[in-house]
C-alpha distance (Angstrom), angle and dihedral (degrees) to the residues before:
residue distance angle dihedral
X1 . . .
X2 3.80 . .
X3 3.77 101.7 .
X4 3.80 114.6 178.4
X5 3.75 100.2 176.0
X6 3.79 94.0 -154.0
X7 3.81 87.7 75.7
X8 3.81 95.0 48.2
X9 3.80 103.5 41.0
X10 3.76 114.0 144.3
X11 3.80 95.3 13.6
X12 3.81 125.9 136.9
X13 3.80 91.4 -83.3
X14 3.81 91.0 56.6
X15 3.78 92.0 48.2
X16 3.82 95.8 56.2
X17 3.82 94.5 36.6
X18 3.78 95.3 49.4
X19 3.80 96.5 40.3
X20 3.82 88.7 54.7
X21 3.80 93.4 43.0
X22 3.79 89.0 56.3
X23 3.79 91.3 50.4
X24 3.79 90.7 51.5
X25 3.79 92.1 52.3
X26 3.78 93.7 44.9
X27 3.79 92.5 51.3
X28 3.80 93.9 45.8
X29 3.80 88.4 51.0
X30 3.78 91.2 61.2
X31 3.80 83.6 87.8
X32 3.78 117.2 67.6
X33 3.79 95.4 -135.2
X34 3.78 114.1 93.7
X35 3.79 128.9 -126.6
X36 3.77 142.3 -156.7
X37 3.82 116.1 -97.3
X38 3.80 109.4 -156.4
X39 3.82 120.7 -175.5
X40 3.80 107.2 -171.5
X41 3.82 97.3 -169.1
X42 3.77 103.5 26.7
X43 3.80 103.7 165.8
X44 3.78 118.0 -161.3
X45 3.80 96.1 -43.0
X46 3.81 99.9 -126.6
X47 3.80 135.7 37.5
X48 3.78 138.0 -154.1
X49 3.79 104.6 -138.7
X50 3.79 92.2 -157.5
X51 3.80 88.7 63.8
X52 3.80 97.5 38.7
X53 3.81 93.6 84.9
X54 3.80 93.6 57.1
X55 3.79 117.0 93.2
X56 3.77 129.5 -172.5
X57 3.77 94.9 -90.0
X58 3.80 107.7 6.3
X59 3.76 143.2 25.9
X60 3.78 119.9 -98.7
X61 3.77 128.3 -153.5
X62 3.81 107.4 -105.1
X63 3.80 115.2 -111.0
X64 3.81 99.3 -161.6
X65 3.86 95.6 82.1
X66 3.83 88.8 67.4
X67 3.80 91.1 44.5
X68 3.80 124.0 32.4
X69 3.80 88.3 4.8
X70 3.80 92.9 66.3
X71 3.79 97.1 48.5
X72 3.81 91.8 38.6
X73 3.78 90.3 57.8
X74 3.78 95.5 36.4
X75 3.81 108.9 142.2
X76 3.77 111.3 -142.7
X77 3.80 93.7 176.4
X78 3.82 101.8 66.7
X79 3.76 122.0 104.3
X80 3.81 93.4 -104.9
X81 3.78 99.4 27.4
X82 3.80 121.7 115.4
X83 3.79 123.7 -148.1
X84 3.77 116.9 -111.0
X85 3.82 113.8 -94.7
X86 3.80 110.0 -101.3
X87 3.81 93.3 -108.8
X88 3.80 92.4 50.8
X89 3.80 92.0 45.7
X90 3.82 88.0 54.3
X91 3.81 89.8 54.4
X92 3.81 93.6 47.9
X93 3.79 91.9 48.7
X94 3.80 91.6 51.6
X95 3.81 91.2 50.1
X96 3.82 91.1 47.0
X97 3.77 91.8 48.9
X98 3.80 92.4 50.1
X99 3.79 92.1 46.0
X100 3.81 90.5 52.4
X101 3.81 92.0 46.4
X102 3.80 88.2 59.0
X103 3.79 91.8 55.2
X104 3.79 104.4 -97.1
X105 3.78 113.9 142.1
X106 3.79 96.3 165.2
X107 3.78 129.3 117.2
X108 3.80 92.8 -110.2
X109 3.81 130.3 50.7
X110 3.80 119.5 -92.7
X111 3.81 106.7 167.9
X112 3.79 117.0 48.6
X113 3.84 123.8 -167.0
X114 3.79 116.8 -135.3
X115 3.79 122.4 -148.1
X116 3.85 94.8 -81.2
X117 3.78 91.2 54.2
X118 3.80 92.9 46.1
X119 3.81 90.5 49.8
X120 3.79 91.0 50.3
X121 3.81 92.0 48.3
X122 3.80 90.2 54.1
X123 3.79 100.3 37.8
X124 3.79 120.5 112.5
X125 3.79 123.1 -147.4
X126 3.81 89.9 -94.0
X127 3.81 94.6 56.7
X128 3.80 121.3 92.8
X129 3.81 119.4 -152.2
X130 3.80 126.1 -155.3
X131 3.81 118.4 -179.0
X132 3.80 118.9 -169.2
X133 3.79 125.4 -164.3
X134 3.80 127.9 157.5
X135 3.83 100.1 -171.1
X136 3.85 106.8 96.9
X137 3.82 93.8 -149.5
X138 3.82 89.6 54.1
X139 3.81 99.8 39.7
X140 3.83 95.0 54.8
X141 3.83 96.0 62.2
X142 3.80 88.1 40.5
X143 3.83 90.5 56.0
X144 3.79 92.0 44.1
X145 3.80 90.4 52.6
X146 3.81 95.6 51.9
X147 3.80 103.7 28.0
X148 3.82 92.7 112.2
X149 3.81 97.7 36.2
X150 3.78 117.0 114.2
X151 3.78 115.8 -133.5
X152 3.82 93.6 19.8
X153 3.79 125.2 112.0
X154 3.82 124.2 -175.2
X155 3.79 116.7 -159.1
X156 3.82 127.0 -169.7
X157 3.78 94.6 -145.7
X158 3.76 147.1 105.0
X159 3.79 106.1 -72.1
X160 3.80 94.6 -148.0
X161 3.78 89.7 59.5
X162 3.81 89.3 50.2
X163 3.81 89.9 63.5
X164 3.79 89.0 60.6
X165 3.79 93.5 41.1
X166 3.81 100.2 47.5
X167 3.79 103.9 36.7
X168 2.95 128.8 121.9
X169 3.82 92.4 36.5
X170 3.77 125.5 -156.6
X171 3.79 88.5 -110.6
X172 3.86 90.7 60.9
X173 3.80 87.9 -139.2
X174 3.81 129.0 82.9
X175 3.78 144.2 174.9
X176 3.81 109.4 -156.7
X177 3.82 118.5 -168.8
X178 3.83 113.0 -162.7
X179 3.78 106.9 -170.4
X180 3.83 108.1 156.5
X181 3.82 127.3 178.6
X182 3.84 92.4 -121.7
X183 3.79 92.7 -130.9
X184 3.80 97.5 127.1
X185 3.80 119.6 83.4
X186 3.81 90.4 -132.0
X187 3.81 96.8 43.4
X188 3.79 94.3 122.0
X189 3.81 91.1 50.7
X190 3.80 91.6 48.8
X191 3.79 90.4 53.2
X192 3.81 92.7 51.3
X193 3.81 91.0 49.0
X194 3.80 91.5 48.8
X195 3.82 91.0 51.7
X196 3.82 89.3 47.4
X197 3.80 90.9 52.2
X198 3.79 92.6 43.7
X199 3.79 94.9 51.6
X200 3.79 91.4 47.3
X201 3.80 90.0 55.2
X202 3.79 98.8 36.8
X203 3.82 113.2 15.1
X204 3.80 92.6 -177.7
X205 3.81 96.0 48.1
X206 3.80 119.9 123.4
X207 3.81 112.0 -123.3
X208 3.81 120.9 -170.6
X209 3.81 115.0 -169.4
X210 3.81 121.9 -171.6
X211 3.80 118.3 -152.2
X212 3.83 135.7 174.8
X213 3.81 123.9 -119.2
X214 3.78 102.9 -132.4
X215 3.80 106.1 125.5
X216 3.82 118.6 12.8
X217 3.81 90.7 -146.0
X218 3.80 91.7 61.6
X219 3.80 92.2 52.0
X220 3.80 92.7 46.4
X221 3.82 90.3 51.7
X222 3.81 88.5 49.0
X223 3.81 90.1 52.7
X224 3.80 90.6 48.2
X225 3.81 92.0 51.3
X226 3.79 91.0 49.1
X227 3.79 89.0 49.3
X228 3.80 90.1 61.1
X229 3.80 89.4 64.8
X230 3.82 93.8 72.8
X231 3.77 89.8 -118.4
X232 3.78 127.2 -154.1
X233 3.83 114.6 -128.9
X234 3.80 106.1 -35.8
X235 3.79 133.4 173.8
X236 3.78 138.1 179.4
X237 3.80 123.2 -141.6
X238 3.81 110.2 -157.3
X239 3.78 129.9 -168.1
X240 3.81 117.6 -172.4
X241 3.80 112.6 -177.1
X242 3.82 92.6 175.0
X243 3.80 100.0 -144.0
X244 3.82 112.4 -169.2
X245 3.82 115.8 -107.2
X246 3.80 93.6 1.4
X247 3.81 123.3 133.9
X248 3.80 93.0 -145.9
X249 3.80 109.9 50.1
X250 3.76 96.2 174.3
X251 3.76 145.7 -31.9
X252 3.75 143.0 -129.4
X253 3.76 143.4 -148.9
X254 3.80 120.3 -140.4
X255 3.80 111.1 -155.3
X256 3.80 119.1 -163.6
X257 3.82 114.1 -160.6
X258 3.83 95.4 7.0
X259 3.80 112.1 -158.1
X260 3.79 119.7 -110.7
X261 3.83 112.0 -74.6
X262 3.82 93.0 13.4
X263 3.81 94.9 110.2
X264 3.79 91.8 53.2
X265 3.81 93.5 48.8
X266 3.81 92.9 42.8
X267 3.79 92.7 52.5
X268 3.81 91.7 52.2
X269 3.81 91.5 49.5
X270 3.80 97.5 46.1
X271 3.82 94.3 45.4
X272 3.79 89.5 52.6
X273 3.83 92.4 47.6
X274 3.79 91.7 47.6
X275 3.81 86.9 67.0
X276 3.79 100.8 31.8
X277 3.81 97.5 48.5
X278 3.82 97.3 36.1
X279 3.81 115.4 140.6
X280 3.80 97.6 171.9
X281 3.80 141.7 22.6
X282 3.80 93.7 -95.1
X283 3.81 95.5 60.2
X284 3.80 115.5 135.4
X285 3.78 144.8 154.9
X286 3.80 118.4 -141.4
X287 3.78 141.5 176.1
X288 3.82 114.0 -146.3
X289 3.80 122.0 -171.7
X290 3.82 112.5 -147.3
X291 3.81 90.1 177.4
X292 3.78 116.8 9.2
X293 3.77 124.2 -137.2
X294 3.80 114.0 -103.2
């Protein structure tokens, strides 16, 4: 894959990934003690959706209308409409609030917060945020965005190496988001090795790994490789929107050491999105346990 996130901001993959990321942070914050938030592939942190459809040489159809656009405009007052699940409503309200804070007063979203921005919006004083990005054209706006933010560090570095370098943290708790662009031939192997390193250093750490649904065989091999790590409780949340003629039909988020109640909330969210964001007849939202809780 060649996944420049600037062109895909606010799409269905962002909706499920960011809604679940927010739930992870909220649940971890039920304890007073803070934790390290590490984003290994942070991107630029925030996106202008009016620019996201413009490529280097040609215009692209925007993807956000079939992602954040659908839940943003979700009508909970119609005869057959269902209200957003609480966790999804939390996500939409955070995106709306950020969009308004950037000056948009329109009926549709314009400014979309990436995972670093969402983490920073949710972080308490006792949380420490480290955002890693190795692409120079992405890390500069990321640095500009957070240069005056207390408790935030931006590193121009390989995010996989940051897992080894930063764990275990002083806080003894961590949420690690691994969200790579899947451009390297050995990306899947690098993820497995990063999880291996992370669990060795912090067995109780929460690791959230985003992956694309392109070929089922690749994902199943990925699950098998993870299974060789003698994982603690681990689940995958998968959203398949089944768009016709698209290479990426969906995506998933593997969560190692999910907090208490996360599985229940995640299942409600992904089932709802499987219907709301459907682009084809095979759309679905599933929860898959790789290692069940005891």
